[in-house]
C-alpha positions as semicolon CSV with decimal commas, in nm:
position;residue;x (nm);y (nm);z (nm)
1;M;-2,207;2,517;5,704
2;T;-2,283;2,250;5,964
3;A;-2,442;2,291;6,305
4;K;-2,095;2,276;6,461
5;D;-1,996;2,590;6,267
6;K;-2,291;2,794;6,390
7;K;-2,288;2,986;6,715
8;T;-2,648;2,900;6,801
9;F;-2,857;2,607;6,681
10;F;-3,129;2,373;6,803
11;A;-3,050;2,015;6,894
12;P;-3,372;1,843;7,003
13;E;-3,341;1,565;7,257
14;L;-3,597;1,292;7,194
15;F;-3,666;1,054;7,480
16;I;-3,696;0,682;7,410
17;N;-3,801;0,397;7,635
18;N;-3,536;0,206;7,826
19;G;-3,392;-0,101;7,658
20;V;-3,388;0,030;7,299
21;K;-3,097;-0,117;7,101
22;D;-3,195;-0,045;6,741
23;I;-3,230;0,313;6,618
24;S;-3,163;0,234;6,252
25;F;-3,503;0,382;6,165
26;Y;-3,345;0,727;6,148
27;Q;-3,074;0,615;5,908
28;K;-3,323;0,431;5,688
29;A;-3,595;0,697;5,694
30;F;-3,397;1,020;5,686
31;G;-3,039;0,928;5,596
32;A;-2,924;1,023;5,946
33;T;-2,569;0,949;6,049
34;E;-2,477;0,847;6,399
35;Q;-2,218;1,083;6,547
36;L;-2,187;0,946;6,899
37;R;-2,337;0,677;7,120
38;F;-2,322;0,583;7,487
39;N;-2,456;0,234;7,559
40;N;-2,564;0,078;7,885
41;D;-2,405;-0,246;8,006
42;D;-2,680;-0,450;7,834
43;G;-2,609;-0,283;7,497
44;S;-2,916;-0,063;7,507
45;I;-2,883;0,304;7,420
46;H;-2,833;0,561;7,692
47;V;-2,764;0,854;7,455
48;A;-2,710;0,873;7,080
49;E;-2,629;1,180;6,874
50;L;-2,748;1,176;6,515
51;S;-2,727;1,421;6,229
52;I;-2,949;1,477;5,928
53;E;-2,746;1,682;5,680
54;G;-2,572;1,865;5,965
55;A;-2,883;1,912;6,182
56;I;-2,807;1,741;6,512
57;F;-3,055;1,569;6,741
58;H;-3,017;1,336;7,037
59;L;-3,197;1,024;7,149
60;H;-3,189;0,971;7,524
61;E;-3,333;0,690;7,729
62;V;-3,587;0,781;7,994
63;T;-3,427;0,853;8,331
64;A;-3,560;0,909;8,682
65;S;-3,649;1,272;8,599
66;A;-4,024;1,325;8,603
67;S;-3,981;1,614;8,358
68;Y;-3,866;1,407;8,061
69;F;-4,054;1,110;7,921
70;S;-4,109;0,918;7,601
71;P;-4,429;0,977;7,401
72;D;-4,557;0,636;7,519
73;K;-4,605;0,765;7,873
74;N;-4,901;0,983;7,772
75;N;-4,986;0,819;7,441
76;G;-4,880;1,131;7,253
77;S;-4,614;1,394;7,218
78;T;-4,583;1,757;7,316
79;V;-4,380;1,843;7,005
80;C;-4,377;1,776;6,634
81;I;-4,037;1,800;6,469
82;G;-4,043;1,992;6,141
83;L;-3,806;1,841;5,886
84;F;-3,760;2,047;5,569
85;V;-3,669;1,835;5,267
86;A;-3,653;1,868;4,889
87;D;-3,902;1,585;4,818
88;V;-4,174;1,546;5,081
89;D;-4,339;1,246;4,915
90;A;-4,016;1,048;4,877
91;V;-3,910;1,111;5,237
92;M;-4,255;1,018;5,368
93;Q;-4,256;0,695;5,165
94;N;-3,905;0,615;5,286
95;A;-4,001;0,678;5,649
96;I;-4,313;0,460;5,622
97;K;-4,109;0,183;5,459
98;A;-3,860;0,211;5,749
99;G;-4,137;0,168;6,009
100;A;-4,312;0,503;6,056
101;T;-4,689;0,541;6,069
102;E;-4,851;0,796;5,840
103;I;-5,057;1,044;6,041
104;N;-5,142;1,292;5,764
105;P;-5,064;1,230;5,397
106;A;-4,853;1,485;5,211
107;Q;-5,053;1,763;5,053
108;D;-5,016;2,122;4,937
109;Y;-5,155;2,394;5,163
110;D;-5,280;2,741;5,070
111;Y;-5,014;2,899;5,293
112;G;-4,740;2,777;5,060
113;Y;-4,614;2,450;5,208
114;R;-4,632;2,086;5,110
115;Q;-4,655;1,888;5,435
116;G;-4,723;1,542;5,567
117;T;-4,691;1,398;5,916
118;I;-4,553;1,065;6,033
119;K;-4,503;0,906;6,374
120;D;-4,170;0,729;6,417
121;P;-4,144;0,385;6,585
122;F;-4,064;0,554;6,919
123;G;-4,378;0,772;6,911
124;H;-4,222;1,102;6,799
125;Y;-4,411;1,305;6,541
126;W;-4,232;1,448;6,237
127;Q;-4,383;1,697;5,994
128;I;-4,210;1,643;5,663
129;Q;-4,233;1,964;5,465
130;K;-4,107;2,204;5,205
131;K;-4,198;2,554;5,097
132;I;-4,361;2,553;4,752
């Protein structure tokens, strides 16, 4: 079942700085597929819809709204996206190879998860995890 088949699902919208033209990080790191893209006249991305195994998320350039901003604005992020995968270590290595920064290495936790955290090239934090 894909997100389109479900009645309710989350689709995070991640804000990126203006002028971004290359979002291939998500394809390289997570195997994301691009579903839709709206470009500006200069070829930069206004909105892109991507999917990781049916889980949809959007990238959106910063607009005039003071409520939405990229992580760069405050040198941090208010959210961390949890991505559940079969092989935490392989996905983390792939993401780092694609341009992510390791924040916390993958490790097993007493509460039953293997988790590691990376920051993508646009400043968004991703917790790569699986239940063990």
